C-alpha positions in Angstrom: 7.6 68.5 35.9 7.3 66.4 32.7 3.9 65.4 31.5 3.2 61.6 31.5 1.1 59.7 28.8 0.3 56.0 29.4 0.4 52.8 27.3 -1.5 49.8 28.6 -1.2 46.1 27.6 -3.2 43.1 28.8 -1.4 39.8 28.6 -3.4 37.1 26.5 -1.0 34.4 26.7 2.7 34.0 27.9 5.2 31.2 28.6 5.6 30.2 32.2 8.4 31.9 34.2 8.7 34.9 31.8 10.3 37.8 33.5 8.7 41.2 33.3 11.7 42.9 32.0 11.9 40.5 28.9 8.3 40.7 28.3 8.0 44.5 28.7 11.0 45.2 26.3 9.2 43.3 23.6 5.6 44.6 23.9 6.5 48.2 24.5 8.6 49.4 21.4 9.6 52.6 23.2 11.7 50.6 25.6 13.3 48.2 23.2 15.6 46.6 25.6 15.8 44.9 29.1 18.0 47.7 30.4 15.2 50.3 29.2 12.8 48.3 31.1 14.8 48.1 34.2 15.1 51.9 34.0 11.2 52.3 33.8 10.8 50.2 36.7 13.5 52.0 38.8 11.5 55.2 37.8 8.3 53.7 38.7 7.1 54.1 35.3 5.9 50.3 34.8 3.1 49.1 36.5 1.6 45.8 36.9 -2.1 45.7 37.7 -1.9 49.1 39.0 1.1 48.6 41.3 4.8 49.7 41.0 6.8 46.7 39.1 10.0 45.0 40.5 12.9 43.9 38.4 12.4 40.2 39.8 8.5 40.2 38.9 7.2 37.4 36.5 4.3 37.8 34.4 1.2 35.8 34.0 -2.0 35.6 31.7 -4.3 38.3 32.5 -1.7 40.7 33.8 -2.5 44.4 32.8 0.9 46.4 32.2 1.0 50.1 32.2 3.9 52.1 31.0 4.0 55.8 31.7 5.8 57.7 29.2 7.4 61.0 29.5 6.1 63.7 27.1 8.5 66.4 25.5 8.8 69.3 28.1 9.3 72.9 26.7 12.5 74.7 27.8 12.1 76.5 31.0 13.0 79.8 29.4 12.2 81.0 26.0 15.1 81.8 23.7 15.0 82.9 20.1 17.4 80.6 17.8 17.5 80.1 14.1 17.5 76.4 13.9 17.1 75.4 10.2 15.8 71.8 9.5 17.9 70.1 6.8 16.1 66.9 6.6 13.3 65.2 8.5 11.2 62.1 8.3 9.4 59.8 10.8 12.6 58.5 12.3 15.3 61.3 12.4 15.7 64.8 12.0 19.0 66.9 10.8 19.3 70.4 11.8 22.0 73.1 11.2 23.1 74.2 14.6 24.3 77.7 14.9 27.6 78.6 16.7 27.4 79.3 20.6 24.9 76.7 21.8 25.5 73.1 23.1 23.9 70.1 21.4 22.4 68.6 24.8 23.1 68.6 28.5 22.0 70.0 31.7 21.2 73.6 30.6 18.3 75.3 28.9 19.7 76.8 25.7 20.6 73.5 23.8 19.8 72.1 20.3 17.6 69.2 21.8 15.4 71.9 23.5 15.2 74.0 20.6 14.0 71.6 18.3 11.1 70.8 20.5 8.6 73.4 19.1 9.6 72.8 15.5 9.9 69.1 15.0 7.0 66.9 13.7 6.2 64.2 16.1 6.7 60.7 14.8 3.6 58.3 14.4 6.0 55.1 14.9 5.2 53.1 18.0 8.5 53.5 19.5 8.3 57.4 19.0 10.5 59.1 21.5 8.8 62.1 23.5 11.4 64.5 21.7 14.3 63.9 19.4 17.6 62.8 20.9 21.0 63.9 19.6 23.2 60.8 18.6 26.4 62.8 18.4 27.8 66.2 19.3 29.9 69.0 17.9 31.6 71.6 19.9 29.8 74.9 21.3 31.4 77.1 19.2 31.3 75.0 15.9 28.4 75.7 13.4 26.6 72.8 11.4 24.9 69.5 11.0 23.5 67.6 14.1 21.6 64.4 13.6 18.9 63.5 16.1 16.6 60.4 16.3 12.9 60.5 16.6 12.4 56.9 17.4 13.9 54.4 20.0 15.0 52.1 17.3 16.6 54.9 15.2 18.5 56.0 18.3 19.9 52.7 19.1 21.1 51.9 15.4 22.4 55.4 14.9 24.2 55.4 18.0 25.9 52.1 16.9 26.5 53.4 13.5 28.5 56.3 15.2 30.5 53.9 17.6 31.3 51.7 14.7 32.6 54.8 12.5 29.8 54.0 9.9 28.8 57.8 9.7 31.1 60.0 7.5 31.3 63.4 8.9 33.0 66.2 6.8 33.9 69.6 8.3 35.4 72.7 6.6 37.7 75.1 8.5 40.1 78.2 7.7 43.4 77.6 9.3 46.5 79.9 9.5 49.4 78.9 7.4 49.8 76.9 4.2 48.7 73.3 4.7 50.0 70.2 3.0 47.7 69.1 0.0 46.3 66.3 1.9 47.3 63.9 4.8 46.3 62.1 7.9 46.9 63.1 11.5 47.2 60.2 13.9 48.0 61.5 17.2 46.3 60.4 20.6 44.2 63.0 22.5 44.3 62.5 26.3 45.6 59.0 25.8 43.0 57.9 23.5 43.6 57.0 19.5 42.3 59.9 17.4 42.8 60.0 13.7 41.9 62.9 11.3 41.9 62.9 7.4 42.3 66.3 5.7 42.5 67.8 2.2 43.4 71.4 1.5 41.0 73.0 -1.0 42.3 76.5 -1.2 45.3 78.5 -0.1 45.4 82.2 -0.1 48.2 84.9 0.8 47.3 87.0 3.6 48.6 90.5 4.7 48.4 89.6 8.4 48.9 85.8 8.5 51.0 85.3 5.3 48.9 82.3 4.3 45.2 81.0 5.0 44.0 77.6 4.1 40.6 76.3 3.5 40.5 72.7 4.5 38.2 69.6 4.4 38.5 67.7 7.5 37.1 64.2 8.1 37.6 62.7 11.6 37.7 58.9 11.7 37.4 59.0 15.5 35.4 61.5 17.5 37.5 62.9 20.5 36.5 66.1 22.2 38.0 69.1 20.3 39.7 66.6 18.0 40.0 68.8 14.8 41.0 71.8 16.7 43.6 70.0 18.6 45.0 68.2 15.7 45.3 71.1 13.4 46.6 73.3 16.3 49.4 70.7 17.0 50.4 70.8 13.3 51.0 74.5 13.7 47.7 75.4 11.9 45.4 77.3 14.3 41.9 77.2 13.1 41.0 80.9 12.7 39.0 82.4 15.5 39.7 79.5 17.9 40.5 81.7 21.0 40.6 78.8 23.5 43.6 77.3 21.6 45.2 80.5 20.2 47.1 81.4 23.5 49.8 83.8 22.4 48.9 83.4 18.8 47.2 86.1 16.7 44.1 85.3 15.1 40.8 86.9 14.2 38.4 87.2 17.2 34.8 88.4 17.3 33.8 86.5 14.3 33.4 83.0 15.7 35.1 79.9 15.1 35.9 79.2 11.6 34.7 75.5 11.8 31.6 74.1 10.1 30.2 70.5 10.0 29.0 70.6 6.3 28.4 67.0 5.5 26.9 63.7 6.9 26.8 60.3 5.0 25.1 57.5 6.5 22.7 54.4 5.9 19.3 55.2 7.0 18.8 53.1 10.2 15.2 52.2 9.3 14.7 52.5 5.4 18.4 51.5 4.7 18.6 54.4 2.1 22.0 56.1 1.4 21.7 59.7 2.7 24.4 62.4 1.8 23.1 65.5 3.6 25.1 68.5 2.9 25.1 72.4 3.8 27.0 75.3 2.2 29.8 76.9 4.4 28.9 80.0 6.1 29.2 83.1 3.7 31.8 84.6 6.3 34.4 81.7 5.3 34.7 82.7 1.6 34.3 86.3 2.4 37.1 86.2 4.8 39.3 84.4 2.3 38.4 86.9 -0.4 39.2 89.8 1.9 42.4 88.6 3.1 43.7 87.6 -0.4 42.7 91.2 -1.5 44.6 92.8 1.2 47.8 90.7 0.2 47.1 91.5 -3.7 46.8 95.2 -2.8 50.0 95.1 -0.8 52.0 93.4 -3.8 50.5 96.0 -6.2 51.6 98.9 -3.8 55.1 97.3 -3.6 55.4 96.9 -7.3 54.5 100.5 -8.0 57.0 101.8 -5.5 59.8 99.7 -7.3 58.8 101.1 -10.6 58.7 104.8 -9.1 62.2 104.4 -7.7 63.6 103.1 -11.3 
Protein backbone atom coordinates (compact mmCIF):
# COMPACT_ATOMS: atom_id res chain seq x y z
CA UNK A 1 0.00 0.00 0.00
CA UNK A 2 1.21 3.52 -0.80
CA UNK A 3 1.72 5.87 2.13
CA UNK A 4 -0.46 8.98 2.37
CA UNK A 5 0.46 12.46 3.51
CA UNK A 6 -2.12 15.15 4.20
CA UNK A 7 -2.67 18.77 3.24
CA UNK A 8 -5.30 20.75 5.20
CA UNK A 9 -7.05 23.99 4.33
CA UNK A 10 -9.62 26.01 6.35
CA UNK A 11 -11.91 28.19 4.26
CA UNK A 12 -11.83 31.80 5.50
CA UNK A 13 -14.09 33.25 2.84
CA UNK A 14 -15.82 31.95 -0.25
CA UNK A 15 -18.50 33.06 -2.70
CA UNK A 16 -21.96 31.51 -2.27
CA UNK A 17 -22.74 28.36 -4.28
CA UNK A 18 -19.09 27.48 -4.91
CA UNK A 19 -18.65 23.83 -5.74
CA UNK A 20 -16.03 21.80 -3.93
CA UNK A 21 -14.48 20.59 -7.19
CA UNK A 22 -13.90 24.18 -8.36
CA UNK A 23 -12.53 25.37 -5.02
CA UNK A 24 -10.29 22.38 -4.34
CA UNK A 25 -8.74 22.56 -7.83
CA UNK A 26 -7.53 26.09 -7.05
CA UNK A 27 -6.30 25.79 -3.47
CA UNK A 28 -4.53 22.43 -3.84
CA UNK A 29 -1.87 22.91 -6.57
CA UNK A 30 -1.24 19.16 -6.73
CA UNK A 31 -4.77 18.78 -8.16
CA UNK A 32 -4.68 21.63 -10.64
CA UNK A 33 -8.01 20.86 -12.35
CA UNK A 34 -11.64 19.94 -11.67
CA UNK A 35 -11.01 16.54 -13.26
CA UNK A 36 -8.22 15.83 -10.78
CA UNK A 37 -10.43 17.01 -7.92
CA UNK A 38 -13.17 14.62 -9.03
CA UNK A 39 -10.68 11.75 -9.14
CA UNK A 40 -9.54 12.58 -5.61
CA UNK A 41 -13.16 12.51 -4.44
CA UNK A 42 -13.78 9.16 -6.13
CA UNK A 43 -10.66 7.76 -4.45
CA UNK A 44 -11.84 9.18 -1.09
CA UNK A 45 -8.69 11.27 -0.85
CA UNK A 46 -10.60 14.54 -0.36
CA UNK A 47 -12.42 15.10 2.93
CA UNK A 48 -14.70 17.91 4.10
CA UNK A 49 -14.81 18.33 7.89
CA UNK A 50 -13.34 14.81 8.25
CA UNK A 51 -16.03 13.19 6.06
CA UNK A 52 -15.51 11.82 2.55
CA UNK A 53 -16.54 14.44 -0.02
CA UNK A 54 -19.05 14.12 -2.85
CA UNK A 55 -18.80 15.68 -6.33
CA UNK A 56 -21.96 17.71 -5.79
CA UNK A 57 -20.81 19.28 -2.50
CA UNK A 58 -20.73 23.05 -2.04
CA UNK A 59 -18.27 24.70 0.34
CA UNK A 60 -18.81 27.43 2.92
CA UNK A 61 -16.80 29.56 5.30
CA UNK A 62 -15.27 27.53 8.15
CA UNK A 63 -15.12 24.21 6.27
CA UNK A 64 -11.87 22.28 6.67
CA UNK A 65 -10.70 20.47 3.56
CA UNK A 66 -8.18 17.65 3.83
CA UNK A 67 -6.42 16.19 0.81
CA UNK A 68 -4.65 12.86 1.19
CA UNK A 69 -1.64 12.66 -1.13
CA UNK A 70 -0.02 9.43 -2.16
CA UNK A 71 3.74 9.43 -1.61
CA UNK A 72 6.22 7.70 -3.89
CA UNK A 73 6.22 3.98 -3.32
CA UNK A 74 9.35 1.97 -3.84
CA UNK A 75 9.30 -0.80 -6.46
CA UNK A 76 8.11 -4.12 -5.07
CA UNK A 77 11.26 -5.83 -6.27
CA UNK A 78 14.77 -4.42 -6.28
CA UNK A 79 16.56 -4.30 -9.60
CA UNK A 80 19.93 -2.86 -10.53
CA UNK A 81 19.79 -0.41 -13.40
CA UNK A 82 22.19 2.22 -14.66
CA UNK A 83 19.95 5.25 -15.10
CA UNK A 84 22.11 8.36 -15.64
CA UNK A 85 20.47 11.72 -14.90
CA UNK A 86 21.19 14.10 -17.79
CA UNK A 87 19.25 17.12 -16.48
CA UNK A 88 17.25 17.90 -13.33
CA UNK A 89 15.69 20.90 -11.62
CA UNK A 90 12.67 21.52 -9.38
CA UNK A 91 10.21 20.86 -12.19
CA UNK A 92 11.52 18.10 -14.43
CA UNK A 93 14.15 15.43 -14.88
CA UNK A 94 15.68 13.89 -18.01
CA UNK A 95 17.30 10.45 -17.80
CA UNK A 96 19.16 8.24 -20.25
CA UNK A 97 17.08 5.06 -20.47
CA UNK A 98 18.96 1.83 -21.12
CA UNK A 99 17.61 -0.57 -23.71
CA UNK A 100 15.41 -3.37 -22.45
CA UNK A 101 13.10 -1.64 -19.97
CA UNK A 102 9.76 0.12 -20.36
CA UNK A 103 9.23 3.78 -19.53
CA UNK A 104 6.14 3.02 -17.42
CA UNK A 105 3.23 0.62 -17.20
CA UNK A 106 1.88 -2.13 -14.98
CA UNK A 107 5.22 -3.77 -14.26
CA UNK A 108 8.02 -3.39 -11.75
CA UNK A 109 10.98 -2.80 -14.05
CA UNK A 110 10.25 0.67 -15.46
CA UNK A 111 11.99 4.03 -15.73
CA UNK A 112 9.35 5.61 -13.48
CA UNK A 113 10.14 3.09 -10.74
CA UNK A 114 13.91 3.22 -11.26
CA UNK A 115 14.00 7.01 -10.91
CA UNK A 116 12.33 7.01 -7.46
CA UNK A 117 15.48 6.27 -5.41
CA UNK A 118 17.67 8.76 -7.31
CA UNK A 119 15.58 11.89 -8.03
CA UNK A 120 15.54 14.99 -5.80
CA UNK A 121 12.08 15.69 -4.41
CA UNK A 122 10.69 19.01 -5.64
CA UNK A 123 9.88 21.70 -3.07
CA UNK A 124 7.14 23.21 -5.23
CA UNK A 125 3.60 23.16 -3.76
CA UNK A 126 2.34 21.00 -6.64
CA UNK A 127 5.20 18.50 -6.40
CA UNK A 128 4.26 15.03 -7.59
CA UNK A 129 4.97 12.08 -5.27
CA UNK A 130 7.38 10.76 -7.91
CA UNK A 131 8.32 11.84 -11.45
CA UNK A 132 5.84 11.02 -14.23
CA UNK A 133 6.96 10.37 -17.80
CA UNK A 134 5.43 12.73 -20.37
CA UNK A 135 6.33 10.56 -23.38
CA UNK A 136 7.56 7.07 -24.18
CA UNK A 137 10.24 5.40 -26.24
CA UNK A 138 10.17 1.72 -27.22
CA UNK A 139 11.47 -0.90 -24.78
CA UNK A 140 14.46 -1.87 -27.00
CA UNK A 141 15.29 1.80 -27.73
CA UNK A 142 17.94 3.58 -25.69
CA UNK A 143 18.04 7.28 -24.88
CA UNK A 144 16.47 10.40 -23.41
CA UNK A 145 13.22 10.26 -21.46
CA UNK A 146 11.60 13.39 -20.00
CA UNK A 147 9.68 13.15 -16.71
CA UNK A 148 7.76 15.86 -14.82
CA UNK A 149 8.27 16.46 -11.10
CA UNK A 150 5.33 18.85 -10.59
CA UNK A 151 1.69 18.78 -11.65
CA UNK A 152 1.93 22.04 -13.61
CA UNK A 153 5.02 20.82 -15.46
CA UNK A 154 3.25 17.54 -16.27
CA UNK A 155 0.22 19.32 -17.74
CA UNK A 156 2.26 21.83 -19.78
CA UNK A 157 4.78 19.28 -21.08
CA UNK A 158 2.01 16.87 -22.04
CA UNK A 159 0.35 19.65 -24.07
CA UNK A 160 3.70 20.52 -25.67
CA UNK A 161 4.09 16.92 -26.88
CA UNK A 162 0.50 16.85 -28.14
CA UNK A 163 1.11 20.07 -30.09
CA UNK A 164 4.42 18.79 -31.55
CA UNK A 165 6.34 21.54 -29.72
CA UNK A 166 9.02 19.13 -28.51
CA UNK A 167 11.68 18.31 -31.10
CA UNK A 168 12.98 14.73 -30.76
CA UNK A 169 16.05 13.53 -32.62
CA UNK A 170 17.12 9.90 -32.90
CA UNK A 171 20.17 8.23 -34.38
CA UNK A 172 19.94 4.85 -36.07
CA UNK A 173 22.03 2.47 -38.11
CA UNK A 174 20.03 0.94 -40.94
CA UNK A 175 20.73 -1.58 -43.67
CA UNK A 176 21.33 -0.22 -47.15
CA UNK A 177 22.25 3.14 -48.59
CA UNK A 178 19.61 5.69 -47.64
CA UNK A 179 18.87 8.90 -49.55
CA UNK A 180 20.75 12.03 -48.36
CA UNK A 181 17.55 13.35 -46.75
CA UNK A 182 13.81 13.13 -47.06
CA UNK A 183 10.41 12.83 -45.41
CA UNK A 184 8.37 9.68 -44.87
CA UNK A 185 4.65 10.44 -44.82
CA UNK A 186 2.93 7.10 -44.41
CA UNK A 187 0.00 6.25 -42.08
CA UNK A 188 0.49 3.71 -39.32
CA UNK A 189 -2.62 1.74 -38.30
CA UNK A 190 -4.77 4.30 -40.06
CA UNK A 191 -3.23 7.29 -38.28
CA UNK A 192 -1.17 10.09 -39.81
CA UNK A 193 2.58 9.47 -39.32
CA UNK A 194 5.45 11.67 -40.53
CA UNK A 195 9.21 11.22 -40.11
CA UNK A 196 11.99 13.50 -41.37
CA UNK A 197 15.42 11.96 -41.90
CA UNK A 198 18.96 12.89 -42.89
CA UNK A 199 21.80 10.52 -43.75
CA UNK A 200 24.96 11.36 -41.81
CA UNK A 201 27.26 8.59 -43.02
CA UNK A 202 27.24 5.59 -45.35
CA UNK A 203 29.81 2.78 -45.15
CA UNK A 204 30.29 -0.32 -47.24
CA UNK A 205 29.77 -3.61 -45.48
CA UNK A 206 31.02 -7.12 -46.23
CA UNK A 207 27.74 -8.66 -45.13
CA UNK A 208 25.11 -5.98 -45.83
CA UNK A 209 26.72 -4.14 -48.79
CA UNK A 210 25.94 -0.77 -47.17
CA UNK A 211 25.09 0.55 -43.71
CA UNK A 212 23.74 4.06 -43.08
CA UNK A 213 23.96 6.25 -39.99
CA UNK A 214 20.73 8.25 -40.03
CA UNK A 215 19.35 11.19 -38.05
CA UNK A 216 15.60 10.79 -37.54
CA UNK A 217 13.08 13.38 -36.39
CA UNK A 218 9.54 12.09 -35.85
CA UNK A 219 6.90 14.78 -36.40
CA UNK A 220 4.21 12.49 -35.01
CA UNK A 221 4.58 9.91 -32.26
CA UNK A 222 3.08 6.60 -33.36
CA UNK A 223 4.12 3.31 -31.76
CA UNK A 224 7.26 1.92 -33.50
CA UNK A 225 6.99 4.77 -36.00
CA UNK A 226 10.69 5.06 -36.88
CA UNK A 227 11.18 1.31 -37.11
CA UNK A 228 8.12 0.82 -39.32
CA UNK A 229 8.84 3.79 -41.60
CA UNK A 230 12.44 2.80 -42.30
CA UNK A 231 11.60 -0.86 -42.73
CA UNK A 232 8.87 0.00 -45.23
CA UNK A 233 11.49 1.92 -47.22
CA UNK A 234 13.61 -1.22 -47.32
CA UNK A 235 16.04 -0.03 -44.65
CA UNK A 236 15.66 -2.27 -41.59
CA UNK A 237 17.16 -0.76 -38.43
CA UNK A 238 20.06 -3.00 -37.42
CA UNK A 239 19.21 -5.44 -34.65
CA UNK A 240 15.44 -5.05 -35.00
CA UNK A 241 14.45 -8.68 -34.64
CA UNK A 242 10.75 -7.80 -34.45
CA UNK A 243 10.69 -6.44 -38.01
CA UNK A 244 13.59 -8.43 -39.49
CA UNK A 245 11.48 -11.49 -40.24
CA UNK A 246 13.41 -13.23 -43.05
CA UNK A 247 16.00 -10.43 -43.38
CA UNK A 248 19.51 -10.91 -42.08
CA UNK A 249 20.68 -8.51 -39.36
CA UNK A 250 23.02 -8.39 -36.37
CA UNK A 251 21.31 -9.96 -33.37
CA UNK A 252 22.46 -10.05 -29.77
CA UNK A 253 23.75 -6.46 -29.82
CA UNK A 254 20.38 -4.80 -29.28
CA UNK A 255 18.44 -2.35 -31.44
CA UNK A 256 20.64 0.29 -33.08
CA UNK A 257 18.25 3.16 -32.33
CA UNK A 258 18.89 5.89 -29.75
CA UNK A 259 16.92 8.98 -28.69
CA UNK A 260 19.83 11.42 -28.58
CA UNK A 261 18.30 14.92 -28.45
CA UNK A 262 15.35 16.77 -26.93
CA UNK A 263 14.63 20.42 -27.71
CA UNK A 264 11.78 22.22 -25.95
CA UNK A 265 10.78 25.29 -23.98
CA UNK A 266 10.95 24.83 -20.21
CA UNK A 267 7.31 24.69 -19.03
CA UNK A 268 7.91 27.03 -16.07
CA UNK A 269 11.02 29.17 -16.69
CA UNK A 270 10.39 29.45 -20.47
CA UNK A 271 14.09 28.75 -21.05
CA UNK A 272 14.99 27.07 -24.34
CA UNK A 273 16.47 23.68 -23.51
CA UNK A 274 18.58 21.58 -25.87
CA UNK A 275 19.49 18.33 -24.15
CA UNK A 276 21.76 15.90 -25.96
CA UNK A 277 23.76 12.72 -25.38
CA UNK A 278 26.36 10.94 -27.48
CA UNK A 279 25.22 7.86 -29.39
CA UNK A 280 26.23 4.52 -27.86
CA UNK A 281 29.85 3.60 -28.58
CA UNK A 282 28.71 0.40 -30.28
CA UNK A 283 27.13 2.50 -33.07
CA UNK A 284 30.44 3.90 -34.32
CA UNK A 285 32.36 0.72 -33.49
CA UNK A 286 29.95 -1.29 -35.64
CA UNK A 287 30.30 1.12 -38.56
CA UNK A 288 34.10 1.07 -38.25
CA UNK A 289 34.19 -2.72 -38.00
CA UNK A 290 31.88 -3.30 -40.96
CA UNK A 291 33.66 -0.75 -43.18
CA UNK A 292 36.99 -2.30 -42.13
CA UNK A 293 35.81 -5.75 -43.19
CA UNK A 294 34.76 -4.39 -46.57
CA UNK A 295 38.04 -2.50 -47.02
CA UNK A 296 40.09 -5.61 -46.27
CA UNK A 297 37.97 -7.61 -48.70
CA UNK A 298 38.59 -5.04 -51.47
CA UNK A 299 42.32 -5.05 -50.77
CA UNK A 300 42.45 -8.87 -50.96
CA UNK A 301 40.55 -8.76 -54.24
CA UNK A 302 43.00 -6.20 -55.67
CA UNK A 303 45.96 -8.28 -54.49
CA UNK A 304 44.57 -11.35 -56.26
CA UNK A 305 44.20 -9.38 -59.49
CA UNK A 306 47.83 -8.24 -59.34
CA UNK A 307 48.99 -11.81 -58.71
CA UNK A 308 47.12 -13.09 -61.77
CA UNK A 309 48.73 -10.44 -63.95
